[in-house]
C-alpha positions as a Markdown table, in Angstrom:
| # | Residue | x | y | z |
|---|---|---|---|---|
| 1 | Met | -13.3 | -63.2 | 52.7 |
| 2 | Lys | -13.7 | -60.8 | 54.9 |
| 3 | Lys | -17.4 | -61.3 | 57.0 |
| 4 | Thr | -19.8 | -58.4 | 57.2 |
| 5 | Ile | -22.2 | -57.3 | 60.2 |
| 6 | Phe | -25.1 | -55.1 | 59.8 |
| 7 | Ile | -26.0 | -53.1 | 63.1 |
| 8 | Thr | -29.0 | -51.0 | 64.0 |
| 9 | Gly | -28.8 | -47.9 | 66.6 |
| 10 | Ala | -24.9 | -48.0 | 66.1 |
| 11 | Thr | -24.3 | -44.6 | 67.0 |
| 12 | Ala | -24.5 | -45.1 | 70.7 |
| 13 | Gly | -24.6 | -47.8 | 73.6 |
| 14 | Phe | -24.8 | -51.6 | 72.9 |
| 15 | Gly | -24.9 | -50.5 | 68.8 |
| 16 | Glu | -21.7 | -48.6 | 69.1 |
| 17 | Ala | -19.5 | -50.9 | 71.4 |
| 18 | Ile | -20.9 | -54.1 | 69.2 |
| 19 | Ala | -19.0 | -52.2 | 66.5 |
| 20 | Arg | -15.7 | -51.6 | 67.5 |
| 21 | Thr | -16.0 | -55.0 | 68.8 |
| 22 | Phe | -16.0 | -56.3 | 65.3 |
| 23 | Ala | -14.0 | -53.6 | 63.6 |
| 24 | Ala | -11.5 | -55.1 | 65.6 |
| 25 | Lys | -12.3 | -58.2 | 64.1 |
| 26 | Gly | -11.6 | -56.7 | 60.5 |
| 27 | Trp | -15.2 | -57.3 | 60.0 |
| 28 | Asn | -17.1 | -54.9 | 57.1 |
| 29 | Leu | -19.2 | -53.0 | 58.9 |
| 30 | Ile | -23.1 | -51.7 | 57.9 |
| 31 | Leu | -23.8 | -49.2 | 60.2 |
| 32 | Thr | -27.4 | -47.6 | 60.8 |
| 33 | Gly | -28.8 | -45.0 | 63.1 |
| 34 | Arg | -30.7 | -42.1 | 63.0 |
| 35 | Arg | -27.6 | -39.4 | 64.0 |
| 36 | Lys | -25.7 | -39.0 | 61.1 |
| 37 | Glu | -22.7 | -36.9 | 62.5 |
| 38 | Arg | -22.4 | -39.7 | 65.1 |
| 39 | Leu | -22.3 | -42.7 | 62.3 |
| 40 | Asp | -19.7 | -40.3 | 60.1 |
| 41 | Lys | -17.5 | -39.8 | 63.6 |
| 42 | Leu | -17.4 | -43.8 | 64.1 |
| 43 | Lys | -16.9 | -44.7 | 60.9 |
| 44 | Glu | -13.7 | -42.3 | 60.7 |
| 45 | Glu | -12.7 | -43.8 | 64.2 |
| 46 | Leu | -12.6 | -47.3 | 63.0 |
| 47 | Ser | -11.4 | -46.8 | 59.7 |
| 48 | Gly | -8.0 | -48.8 | 59.4 |
| 49 | Gln | -9.7 | -51.4 | 61.9 |
| 50 | Ala | -12.4 | -52.9 | 60.0 |
| 51 | Gly | -12.7 | -53.8 | 56.4 |
| 52 | Glu | -15.4 | -51.8 | 54.5 |
| 53 | Ile | -17.8 | -49.4 | 56.2 |
| 54 | Tyr | -20.9 | -48.3 | 55.2 |
| 55 | Cys | -23.1 | -45.7 | 57.0 |
| 56 | Leu | -26.7 | -45.7 | 56.6 |
| 57 | Thr | -28.9 | -42.9 | 58.0 |
| 58 | Phe | -32.6 | -43.8 | 58.7 |
| 59 | Asp | -34.8 | -44.2 | 61.5 |
| 60 | Val | -36.3 | -47.9 | 62.1 |
| 61 | Gln | -40.1 | -46.8 | 62.7 |
| 62 | Asp | -40.2 | -45.4 | 59.1 |
| 63 | Tyr | -40.4 | -48.4 | 56.7 |
| 64 | Ile | -39.7 | -46.5 | 53.7 |
| 65 | Ser | -36.9 | -44.7 | 55.2 |
| 66 | Cys | -35.3 | -48.2 | 55.8 |
| 67 | Gln | -36.3 | -49.4 | 52.3 |
| 68 | Asn | -34.6 | -46.6 | 50.7 |
| 69 | Ala | -31.4 | -46.8 | 52.6 |
| 70 | Ile | -30.7 | -50.2 | 52.6 |
| 71 | Tyr | -31.3 | -50.4 | 48.8 |
| 72 | Thr | -28.5 | -47.9 | 48.4 |
| 73 | Leu | -26.3 | -50.5 | 49.2 |
| 74 | Pro | -24.8 | -52.7 | 46.5 |
| 75 | Glu | -26.5 | -55.6 | 46.5 |
| 76 | Lys | -23.2 | -57.8 | 46.2 |
| 77 | Val | -22.8 | -55.9 | 49.6 |
| 78 | Leu | -26.4 | -57.1 | 50.9 |
| 79 | Glu | -25.9 | -60.8 | 49.5 |
| 80 | Ser | -22.7 | -60.4 | 51.5 |
| 81 | Ile | -24.2 | -59.9 | 54.9 |
| 82 | Asp | -23.3 | -62.7 | 57.2 |
| 83 | Val | -25.3 | -61.1 | 60.9 |
| 84 | Leu | -27.8 | -58.7 | 61.7 |
| 85 | Val | -28.1 | -57.4 | 64.6 |
| 86 | Asn | -31.2 | -55.7 | 65.6 |
| 87 | Asn | -30.2 | -53.6 | 68.2 |
| 88 | Ala | -32.1 | -50.1 | 68.2 |
| 89 | Gly | -34.9 | -49.8 | 70.7 |
| 90 | Leu | -35.7 | -47.8 | 73.6 |
| 91 | Ala | -37.7 | -46.8 | 76.3 |
| 92 | Ala | -40.2 | -43.6 | 76.6 |
| 93 | Gly | -41.4 | -42.5 | 80.1 |
| 94 | Arg | -42.4 | -44.9 | 82.6 |
| 95 | Ser | -46.0 | -44.3 | 84.3 |
| 96 | Ser | -49.0 | -46.4 | 85.1 |
| 97 | Ile | -50.9 | -47.6 | 82.4 |
| 98 | Asp | -53.9 | -45.2 | 82.4 |
| 99 | Gln | -51.5 | -42.5 | 82.9 |
| 100 | Gly | -49.2 | -43.5 | 79.7 |
| 101 | Asp | -48.3 | -41.0 | 77.2 |
| 102 | Leu | -49.9 | -42.3 | 73.5 |
| 103 | Asn | -46.3 | -40.8 | 71.9 |
| 104 | Asp | -44.4 | -42.6 | 74.3 |
| 105 | Trp | -46.6 | -45.9 | 73.4 |
| 106 | Asp | -46.3 | -44.8 | 69.8 |
| 107 | Thr | -42.3 | -44.6 | 69.9 |
| 108 | Met | -41.7 | -47.4 | 71.6 |
| 109 | Ile | -44.0 | -49.7 | 69.7 |
| 110 | Asp | -43.0 | -48.2 | 66.1 |
| 111 | Thr | -39.1 | -48.5 | 67.7 |
| 112 | Asn | -38.9 | -51.7 | 69.4 |
| 113 | Ile | -41.9 | -53.7 | 67.8 |
| 114 | Lys | -41.6 | -52.6 | 64.0 |
| 115 | Gly | -38.3 | -52.0 | 63.7 |
| 116 | Val | -37.0 | -55.1 | 64.4 |
| 117 | Leu | -39.7 | -56.5 | 61.7 |
| 118 | Tyr | -39.2 | -53.7 | 59.1 |
| 119 | Val | -35.6 | -54.3 | 59.2 |
| 120 | Ser | -35.6 | -57.7 | 59.0 |
| 121 | Lys | -37.8 | -58.0 | 56.5 |
| 122 | Leu | -35.5 | -56.3 | 54.2 |
| 123 | Ile | -32.3 | -57.8 | 55.1 |
| 124 | Ile | -33.8 | -61.7 | 55.3 |
| 125 | Pro | -34.3 | -62.4 | 51.5 |
| 126 | Phe | -30.4 | -62.1 | 51.4 |
| 127 | Leu | -29.9 | -64.6 | 53.9 |
| 128 | Lys | -32.4 | -66.9 | 52.5 |
| 129 | Lys | -30.5 | -66.5 | 49.2 |
| 130 | Lys | -27.2 | -68.0 | 50.2 |
| 131 | Glu | -28.8 | -70.3 | 53.2 |
| 132 | Ser | -27.0 | -68.9 | 56.2 |
| 133 | Gly | -26.8 | -66.1 | 58.5 |
| 134 | His | -27.2 | -64.9 | 61.7 |
| 135 | Ile | -30.1 | -62.8 | 63.3 |
| 136 | Ile | -29.3 | -61.6 | 67.1 |
| 137 | Asn | -32.3 | -59.3 | 68.3 |
| 138 | Leu | -31.4 | -57.1 | 71.2 |
| 139 | Gly | -34.2 | -58.0 | 74.4 |
| 140 | Ser | -34.1 | -57.3 | 77.5 |
| 141 | Ile | -35.3 | -58.9 | 80.6 |
| 142 | Ala | -38.6 | -56.7 | 80.5 |
| 143 | Gly | -39.0 | -59.4 | 78.1 |
| 144 | Lys | -39.3 | -62.4 | 80.3 |
| 145 | Glu | -40.5 | -60.3 | 83.2 |
| 146 | Val | -43.1 | -57.0 | 83.7 |
| 147 | Tyr | -42.4 | -54.3 | 86.6 |
| 148 | Pro | -44.4 | -51.7 | 87.9 |
| 149 | Ser | -45.0 | -48.5 | 85.3 |
| 150 | Gly | -42.8 | -50.5 | 82.6 |
| 151 | Asn | -46.2 | -51.8 | 80.9 |
| 152 | Val | -45.9 | -50.7 | 77.1 |
| 153 | Tyr | -42.0 | -51.3 | 77.1 |
| 154 | Cys | -42.4 | -55.0 | 78.7 |
| 155 | Ala | -44.9 | -55.5 | 76.1 |
| 156 | Thr | -42.6 | -54.3 | 73.7 |
| 157 | Lys | -39.5 | -56.4 | 74.4 |
| 158 | His | -42.1 | -59.5 | 75.3 |
| 159 | Ala | -42.8 | -58.9 | 71.4 |
| 160 | Val | -39.2 | -59.2 | 70.2 |
| 161 | Asp | -38.6 | -62.3 | 72.5 |
| 162 | Ala | -42.1 | -64.1 | 70.7 |
| 163 | Leu | -40.5 | -62.7 | 67.5 |
| 164 | Ser | -36.8 | -64.3 | 68.0 |
| 165 | Arg | -38.4 | -67.9 | 68.8 |
| 166 | Ser | -40.7 | -67.6 | 65.5 |
| 167 | Met | -38.2 | -66.1 | 63.3 |
| 168 | Arg | -36.2 | -69.2 | 64.7 |
| 169 | Ile | -38.9 | -71.5 | 63.5 |
| 170 | Asp | -39.4 | -69.9 | 59.9 |
| 171 | Leu | -35.6 | -69.6 | 59.3 |
| 172 | Leu | -35.0 | -73.3 | 60.2 |
| 173 | Pro | -34.9 | -74.6 | 56.7 |
| 174 | Phe | -32.7 | -72.0 | 55.7 |
| 175 | Asn | -29.9 | -72.6 | 58.1 |
| 176 | Ile | -30.2 | -69.3 | 59.5 |
| 177 | Lys | -29.9 | -68.7 | 62.9 |
| 178 | Val | -31.8 | -66.7 | 65.5 |
| 179 | Thr | -30.3 | -65.6 | 68.7 |
| 180 | Asn | -32.5 | -63.5 | 71.5 |
| 181 | Ile | -29.9 | -61.5 | 73.7 |
| 182 | Ala | -31.7 | -60.0 | 77.0 |
| 183 | Pro | -29.7 | -58.0 | 78.7 |
| 184 | Gly | -30.6 | -56.7 | 82.9 |
| 185 | Ala | -29.6 | -53.4 | 84.0 |
| 186 | Ala | -27.2 | -51.8 | 81.7 |
| 187 | Glu | -25.9 | -48.0 | 81.9 |
| 188 | Thr | -26.0 | -46.7 | 78.4 |
| 189 | Glu | -28.1 | -43.7 | 77.2 |
| 190 | Phe | -31.1 | -45.9 | 77.8 |
| 191 | Ser | -32.1 | -44.4 | 81.3 |
| 192 | Leu | -31.0 | -41.0 | 79.8 |
| 193 | Val | -33.3 | -41.5 | 76.6 |
| 194 | Arg | -36.3 | -42.9 | 79.2 |
| 195 | Phe | -36.1 | -40.2 | 81.6 |
| 196 | Lys | -36.2 | -37.3 | 78.6 |
| 197 | Gly | -32.8 | -36.2 | 79.4 |
| 198 | Asp | -33.2 | -35.9 | 83.1 |
| 199 | Glu | -29.3 | -37.1 | 84.1 |
| 200 | Lys | -29.8 | -37.0 | 87.9 |
| 201 | Gln | -32.7 | -39.4 | 87.6 |
| 202 | Ala | -30.7 | -41.4 | 84.7 |
| 203 | Lys | -28.0 | -41.9 | 87.1 |
| 204 | Glu | -30.0 | -42.7 | 90.1 |
| 205 | Val | -30.9 | -46.1 | 88.3 |
| 206 | Tyr | -27.3 | -47.4 | 89.2 |
| 207 | Asn | -26.5 | -45.9 | 92.2 |
| 208 | Gly | -24.9 | -48.5 | 94.5 |
| 209 | Phe | -24.1 | -51.5 | 92.3 |
| 210 | Thr | -22.3 | -52.3 | 89.1 |
| 211 | Pro | -24.3 | -52.7 | 85.9 |
| 212 | Leu | -23.8 | -54.1 | 82.7 |
| 213 | Phe | -22.1 | -52.0 | 80.5 |
| 214 | Ala | -22.5 | -51.8 | 77.0 |
| 215 | Gln | -18.8 | -53.5 | 76.1 |
| 216 | Asp | -20.4 | -56.6 | 78.3 |
| 217 | Ile | -23.4 | -56.8 | 75.7 |
| 218 | Ala | -20.8 | -56.6 | 73.1 |
| 219 | Asp | -18.5 | -59.4 | 74.1 |
| 220 | Thr | -21.8 | -61.5 | 74.2 |
| 221 | Val | -22.9 | -60.8 | 70.7 |
| 222 | Asp | -19.0 | -61.8 | 69.7 |
| 223 | Phe | -19.3 | -64.7 | 71.3 |
| 224 | Val | -22.8 | -66.4 | 70.1 |
| 225 | Val | -21.4 | -65.6 | 66.9 |
| 226 | Ser | -18.3 | -67.3 | 67.0 |
| 227 | Arg | -19.9 | -70.7 | 67.9 |
| 228 | Pro | -19.2 | -73.4 | 65.3 |
| 229 | Ala | -21.3 | -73.6 | 62.8 |
| 230 | His | -23.7 | -76.6 | 64.4 |
| 231 | Val | -24.2 | -74.6 | 67.3 |
| 232 | Thr | -26.9 | -72.0 | 67.6 |
| 233 | Ile | -27.7 | -70.2 | 71.0 |
| 234 | Asn | -31.4 | -69.1 | 71.0 |
| 235 | Asp | -31.8 | -67.1 | 74.4 |
| 236 | Leu | -29.4 | -65.8 | 76.7 |
| 237 | Leu | -30.7 | -63.5 | 79.8 |
| 238 | Ile | -27.7 | -61.5 | 81.0 |
| 239 | Met | -27.4 | -60.1 | 84.4 |
| 240 | Pro | -25.1 | -57.8 | 86.6 |
| 241 | Thr | -23.9 | -60.0 | 89.7 |
| 242 | Ala | -26.3 | -57.6 | 92.1 |
| 243 | Gln | -29.2 | -57.8 | 90.1 |
| 244 | Ala | -31.4 | -61.5 | 90.4 |
| 245 | Asn | -34.6 | -60.5 | 88.3 |
| 246 | Ala | -36.4 | -57.0 | 86.8 |
| 247 | Thr | -36.9 | -55.5 | 90.4 |
| 248 | Gln | -34.7 | -57.3 | 92.9 |
| 249 | Phe | -31.1 | -55.7 | 93.2 |
| 250 | His | -28.7 | -55.8 | 96.3 |
| 251 | Lys | -27.3 | -52.0 | 96.4 |
| 252 | Glu | -24.5 | -51.0 | 99.0 |
| 253 | Ile | -25.9 | -47.4 | 99.9 |
């Protein structure tokens, strides 16, 4: 029987790479995101590799939208979910705390924290019912350390780290694994979003060293999911070789 993975933020970056990796293994995919055209294109590309593919268009910031979209799936599909990947997340802007943009704050809090909570709340009852499953939360080095002008983003990723540990405790009696994956510098659309479309500024973040790529994180998800039933990897911090912590890099410029 084919396994099923539910991925938020599957339209780009880590989420898309995870979808492609598990499609190649023949898994059933439930792909979610805000950009319907990207989901449809990805579904078309992966058809023939994956098992069944379901696409749900919604914004994780909106609980009612999450609920309405997820509940369009047949109950047997929801009950078949083996892995939930809470990947949707973003950084918006970078400034000192007193100069922060309130809209950026709300977007990061609503996406990075509430989005994880909303989707998890809707999916967990199906995992508990069958007393198995695996939740993977995409955190960040920013959830382990703070850095200048990263204040609210760091706070949201610290929350993901705490939620991952709390989920692990709450779901322990139900045989549900929980893994927090915390990447360092990774070249995806992350910096482009943070700097609001400024391609030059986004590219400069990765000048002089080789960052992580989306496939590195997809391979990591594949690894933790493929561990034996008696093994759970609670937490993984993954860095480019050229990065020691949140702020220290060896750049060849």
